[in-house]
A tleap script that builds the chain and sets N, CA, C and O, in Angstrom:
source leaprc.protein.ff14SB
mol = sequence {
  NMET ARG ALA PHE MET ILE VAL THR LEU LEU
  LEU VAL ALA ILE THR MET ALA LEU SER LEU
  ALA HIE ALA LEU GLU LEU PRO GLY LYS LEU
  ARG LEU LYS GLU ALA THR TYR LYS SER VAL
  GLN ALA ILE TYR TYR PRO GLY PHE THR ILE
  GLY GLY PHE ALA GLU ILE GLY GLY ILE ILE
  ALA LEU CALA
}
set mol.1.N position { 262.389 264.414 190.171 }
set mol.1.CA position { 261.186 265.217 190.197 }
set mol.1.C position { 259.942 264.334 190.319 }
set mol.1.O position { 258.993 264.679 191.023 }
set mol.2.N position { 259.957 263.198 189.632 }
set mol.2.CA position { 258.800 262.298 189.678 }
set mol.2.C position { 258.599 261.735 191.086 }
set mol.2.O position { 257.466 261.604 191.550 }
set mol.3.N position { 259.690 261.407 191.756 }
set mol.3.CA position { 259.589 260.880 193.120 }
set mol.3.C position { 259.005 261.933 194.062 }
set mol.3.O position { 258.228 261.605 194.960 }
set mol.4.N position { 259.375 263.186 193.860 }
set mol.4.CA position { 258.841 264.272 194.676 }
set mol.4.C position { 257.337 264.401 194.479 }
set mol.4.O position { 256.609 264.628 195.445 }
set mol.5.N position { 256.863 264.264 193.256 }
set mol.5.CA position { 255.424 264.344 192.976 }
set mol.5.C position { 254.682 263.176 193.613 }
set mol.5.O position { 253.561 263.344 194.092 }
set mol.6.N position { 255.289 262.005 193.623 }
set mol.6.CA position { 254.659 260.836 194.243 }
set mol.6.C position { 254.567 261.021 195.758 }
set mol.6.O position { 253.540 260.705 196.358 }
set mol.7.N position { 255.622 261.526 196.372 }
set mol.7.CA position { 255.606 261.780 197.814 }
set mol.7.C position { 254.543 262.819 198.156 }
set mol.7.O position { 253.813 262.665 199.135 }
set mol.8.N position { 254.458 263.875 197.351 }
set mol.8.CA position { 253.432 264.897 197.569 }
set mol.8.C position { 252.043 264.298 197.472 }
set mol.8.O position { 251.184 264.579 198.308 }
set mol.9.N position { 251.817 263.484 196.470 }
set mol.9.CA position { 250.519 262.842 196.291 }
set mol.9.C position { 250.172 261.950 197.483 }
set mol.9.O position { 249.030 261.944 197.943 }
set mol.10.N position { 251.138 261.207 197.975 }
set mol.10.CA position { 250.901 260.344 199.134 }
set mol.10.C position { 250.577 261.151 200.392 }
set mol.10.O position { 249.682 260.781 201.152 }
set mol.11.N position { 251.291 262.237 200.612 }
set mol.11.CA position { 251.031 263.069 201.791 }
set mol.11.C position { 249.630 263.676 201.744 }
set mol.11.O position { 248.927 263.704 202.755 }
set mol.12.N position { 249.231 264.156 200.580 }
set mol.12.CA position { 247.893 264.737 200.441 }
set mol.12.C position { 246.830 263.647 200.572 }
set mol.12.O position { 245.779 263.890 201.164 }
set mol.13.N position { 247.079 262.464 200.039 }
set mol.13.CA position { 246.117 261.363 200.142 }
set mol.13.C position { 245.929 260.929 201.595 }
set mol.13.O position { 244.808 260.635 202.009 }
set mol.14.N position { 246.998 260.885 202.361 }
set mol.14.CA position { 246.894 260.528 203.780 }
set mol.14.C position { 246.043 261.554 204.517 }
set mol.14.O position { 245.188 261.195 205.326 }
set mol.15.N position { 246.279 262.824 204.238 }
set mol.15.CA position { 245.510 263.887 204.883 }
set mol.15.C position { 244.033 263.781 204.541 }
set mol.15.O position { 243.180 263.908 205.419 }
set mol.16.N position { 243.728 263.549 203.274 }
set mol.16.CA position { 242.328 263.443 202.851 }
set mol.16.C position { 241.670 262.201 203.444 }
set mol.16.O position { 240.491 262.237 203.799 }
set mol.17.N position { 242.411 261.110 203.556 }
set mol.17.CA position { 241.851 259.878 204.116 }
set mol.17.C position { 241.482 260.058 205.588 }
set mol.17.O position { 240.456 259.546 206.037 }
set mol.18.N position { 242.306 260.777 206.333 }
set mol.18.CA position { 241.998 261.012 207.744 }
set mol.18.C position { 240.769 261.898 207.905 }
set mol.18.O position { 239.963 261.684 208.809 }
set mol.19.N position { 240.624 262.888 207.036 }
set mol.19.CA position { 239.428 263.739 207.081 }
set mol.19.C position { 238.182 262.933 206.747 }
set mol.19.O position { 237.143 263.096 207.386 }
set mol.20.N position { 238.285 262.076 205.760 }
set mol.20.CA position { 237.151 261.232 205.383 }
set mol.20.C position { 236.803 260.263 206.513 }
set mol.20.O position { 235.627 259.984 206.750 }
set mol.21.N position { 237.809 259.754 207.206 }
set mol.21.CA position { 237.554 258.843 208.326 }
set mol.21.C position { 236.740 259.536 209.413 }
set mol.21.O position { 235.822 258.940 209.976 }
set mol.22.N position { 237.068 260.784 209.708 }
set mol.22.CA position { 236.293 261.531 210.704 }
set mol.22.C position { 234.847 261.692 210.256 }
set mol.22.O position { 233.926 261.519 211.053 }
set mol.23.N position { 234.647 262.017 208.998 }
set mol.23.CA position { 233.284 262.215 208.488 }
set mol.23.C position { 232.480 260.916 208.523 }
set mol.23.O position { 231.291 260.933 208.841 }
set mol.24.N position { 233.113 259.802 208.203 }
set mol.24.CA position { 232.403 258.525 208.189 }
set mol.24.C position { 232.095 258.009 209.595 }
set mol.24.O position { 231.147 257.245 209.776 }
set mol.25.N position { 232.880 258.416 210.584 }
set mol.25.CA position { 232.646 257.982 211.965 }
set mol.25.C position { 231.537 258.771 212.650 }
set mol.25.O position { 230.985 258.312 213.650 }
set mol.26.N position { 231.208 259.931 212.138 }
set mol.26.CA position { 230.277 260.820 212.823 }
set mol.26.C position { 228.907 260.207 213.109 }
set mol.26.O position { 228.427 260.355 214.233 }
set mol.27.N position { 228.246 259.530 212.167 }
set mol.27.CA position { 226.925 258.967 212.495 }
set mol.27.C position { 226.963 257.994 213.678 }
set mol.27.O position { 226.059 257.996 214.514 }
set mol.28.N position { 227.989 257.177 213.746 }
set mol.28.CA position { 228.110 256.247 214.866 }
set mol.28.C position { 228.388 256.957 216.178 }
set mol.28.O position { 227.862 256.567 217.220 }
set mol.29.N position { 229.211 257.996 216.135 }
set mol.29.CA position { 229.535 258.735 217.353 }
set mol.29.C position { 228.331 259.501 217.883 }
set mol.29.O position { 228.190 259.678 219.093 }
set mol.30.N position { 227.467 259.953 216.990 }
set mol.30.CA position { 226.287 260.702 217.435 }
set mol.30.C position { 225.321 259.833 218.232 }
set mol.30.O position { 224.510 260.354 218.998 }
set mol.31.N position { 225.397 258.530 218.062 }
set mol.31.CA position { 224.527 257.613 218.802 }
set mol.31.C position { 225.047 257.296 220.197 }
set mol.31.O position { 224.325 256.705 221.000 }
set mol.32.N position { 226.273 257.674 220.499 }
set mol.32.CA position { 226.870 257.367 221.804 }
set mol.32.C position { 226.400 258.347 222.872 }
set mol.32.O position { 226.038 259.487 222.582 }
set mol.33.N position { 226.417 257.878 224.100 }
set mol.33.CA position { 226.154 258.771 225.232 }
set mol.33.C position { 227.375 259.661 225.438 }
set mol.33.O position { 228.465 259.355 224.955 }
set mol.34.N position { 227.186 260.755 226.152 }
set mol.34.CA position { 228.250 261.747 226.296 }
set mol.34.C position { 229.525 261.166 226.909 }
set mol.34.O position { 230.618 261.424 226.405 }
set mol.35.N position { 229.406 260.398 227.972 }
set mol.35.CA position { 230.593 259.834 228.635 }
set mol.35.C position { 231.326 258.857 227.717 }
set mol.35.O position { 232.555 258.852 227.661 }
set mol.36.N position { 230.570 258.041 227.008 }
set mol.36.CA position { 231.183 257.090 226.078 }
set mol.36.C position { 231.857 257.824 224.928 }
set mol.36.O position { 232.952 257.454 224.506 }
set mol.37.N position { 231.210 258.856 224.428 }
set mol.37.CA position { 231.777 259.645 223.328 }
set mol.37.C position { 233.120 260.248 223.729 }
set mol.37.O position { 234.081 260.197 222.962 }
set mol.38.N position { 233.185 260.815 224.927 }
set mol.38.CA position { 234.430 261.437 225.378 }
set mol.38.C position { 235.546 260.418 225.539 }
set mol.38.O position { 236.701 260.719 225.236 }
set mol.39.N position { 235.226 259.224 226.007 }
set mol.39.CA position { 236.270 258.207 226.159 }
set mol.39.C position { 236.721 257.670 224.808 }
set mol.39.O position { 237.906 257.391 224.622 }
set mol.40.N position { 235.809 257.521 223.875 }
set mol.40.CA position { 236.163 257.035 222.536 }
set mol.40.C position { 236.955 258.091 221.775 }
set mol.40.O position { 237.910 257.761 221.073 }
set mol.41.N position { 236.572 259.344 221.907 }
set mol.41.CA position { 237.225 260.423 221.168 }
set mol.41.C position { 238.695 260.554 221.555 }
set mol.41.O position { 239.527 260.882 220.710 }
set mol.42.N position { 239.023 260.304 222.807 }
set mol.42.CA position { 240.411 260.439 223.267 }
set mol.42.C position { 241.340 259.404 222.643 }
set mol.42.O position { 242.556 259.596 222.648 }
set mol.43.N position { 240.802 258.323 222.112 }
set mol.43.CA position { 241.614 257.275 221.499 }
set mol.43.C position { 242.290 257.771 220.223 }
set mol.43.O position { 243.372 257.298 219.876 }
set mol.44.N position { 241.675 258.704 219.532 }
set mol.44.CA position { 242.132 259.100 218.204 }
set mol.44.C position { 243.313 260.052 218.200 }
set mol.44.O position { 244.008 260.149 217.189 }
set mol.45.N position { 243.563 260.753 219.288 }
set mol.45.CA position { 244.590 261.785 219.263 }
set mol.45.C position { 245.985 261.285 218.894 }
set mol.45.O position { 246.637 261.936 218.078 }
set mol.46.N position { 246.483 260.182 219.432 }
set mol.46.CA position { 247.832 259.749 219.037 }
set mol.46.C position { 247.947 259.415 217.546 }
set mol.46.O position { 248.935 259.780 216.910 }
set mol.47.N position { 246.976 258.745 216.999 }
set mol.47.CA position { 247.044 258.365 215.590 }
set mol.47.C position { 246.901 259.535 214.642 }
set mol.47.O position { 247.572 259.589 213.611 }
set mol.48.N position { 246.036 260.469 214.980 }
set mol.48.CA position { 245.815 261.592 214.082 }
set mol.48.C position { 246.906 262.646 214.201 }
set mol.48.O position { 246.956 263.562 213.380 }
set mol.49.N position { 247.773 262.546 215.189 }
set mol.49.CA position { 248.938 263.423 215.253 }
set mol.49.C position { 249.855 263.137 214.075 }
set mol.49.O position { 250.442 264.056 213.504 }
set mol.50.N position { 249.980 261.884 213.715 }
set mol.50.CA position { 250.777 261.505 212.546 }
set mol.50.C position { 250.190 262.142 211.297 }
set mol.50.O position { 250.925 262.605 210.425 }
set mol.51.N position { 248.876 262.163 211.214 }
set mol.51.CA position { 248.216 262.794 210.075 }
set mol.51.C position { 248.478 264.285 210.009 }
set mol.51.O position { 248.539 264.859 208.922 }
set mol.52.N position { 248.632 264.914 211.157 }
set mol.52.CA position { 248.961 266.342 211.177 }
set mol.52.C position { 250.311 266.608 210.540 }
set mol.52.O position { 250.480 267.602 209.833 }
set mol.53.N position { 251.269 265.733 210.782 }
set mol.53.CA position { 252.574 265.878 210.138 }
set mol.53.C position { 252.461 265.667 208.628 }
set mol.53.O position { 253.144 266.336 207.854 }
set mol.54.N position { 251.602 264.742 208.212 }
set mol.54.CA position { 251.399 264.517 206.780 }
set mol.54.C position { 250.764 265.741 206.135 }
set mol.54.O position { 251.094 266.092 205.002 }
set mol.55.N position { 249.859 266.387 206.851 }
set mol.55.CA position { 249.216 267.589 206.308 }
set mol.55.C position { 250.229 268.714 206.128 }
set mol.55.O position { 250.252 269.376 205.091 }
set mol.56.N position { 251.050 268.924 207.126 }
set mol.56.CA position { 252.078 269.963 207.031 }
set mol.56.C position { 253.056 269.633 205.905 }
set mol.56.O position { 253.445 270.511 205.135 }
set mol.57.N position { 253.447 268.367 205.815 }
set mol.57.CA position { 254.351 267.955 204.738 }
set mol.57.C position { 253.737 268.159 203.365 }
set mol.57.O position { 254.426 268.578 202.435 }
set mol.58.N position { 252.456 267.870 203.226 }
set mol.58.CA position { 251.776 268.071 201.947 }
set mol.58.C position { 251.698 269.533 201.564 }
set mol.58.O position { 251.879 269.884 200.398 }
set mol.59.N position { 251.429 270.392 202.543 }
set mol.59.CA position { 251.371 271.831 202.264 }
set mol.59.C position { 252.734 272.350 201.838 }
set mol.59.O position { 252.841 273.119 200.882 }
set mol.60.N position { 253.767 271.936 202.539 }
set mol.60.CA position { 255.120 272.376 202.183 }
set mol.60.C position { 255.512 271.857 200.804 }
set mol.60.O position { 256.119 272.581 200.015 }
set mol.61.N position { 255.170 270.619 200.517 }
set mol.61.CA position { 255.536 270.036 199.226 }
set mol.61.C position { 254.805 270.713 198.070 }
set mol.61.O position { 255.354 270.835 196.975 }
set mol.62.N position { 253.574 271.151 198.306 }
set mol.62.CA position { 252.822 271.819 197.245 }
set mol.62.C position { 253.240 273.272 197.051 }
set mol.62.O position { 252.982 273.853 195.997 }
set mol.63.N position { 253.880 273.862 198.051 }
set mol.63.CA position { 254.254 275.284 197.954 }
set mol.63.C position { 255.420 275.514 197.033 }
set mol.63.O position { 255.848 276.654 196.850 }
savepdb mol mol.pdb
quit
């Protein structure tokens, strides 16, 4: 049971960290020109897909 709680905590922490990363990047992204912003934004999709699985796992673990 303790291991399950630790896994749940880790999944939720990963999800929260990715959300915080988006919030912290926003001021820098707002200074970019539109074309640069679009090219930079596309870089994040592969990495944040992993975070989506962590979010789903955290929701299932908490249910």
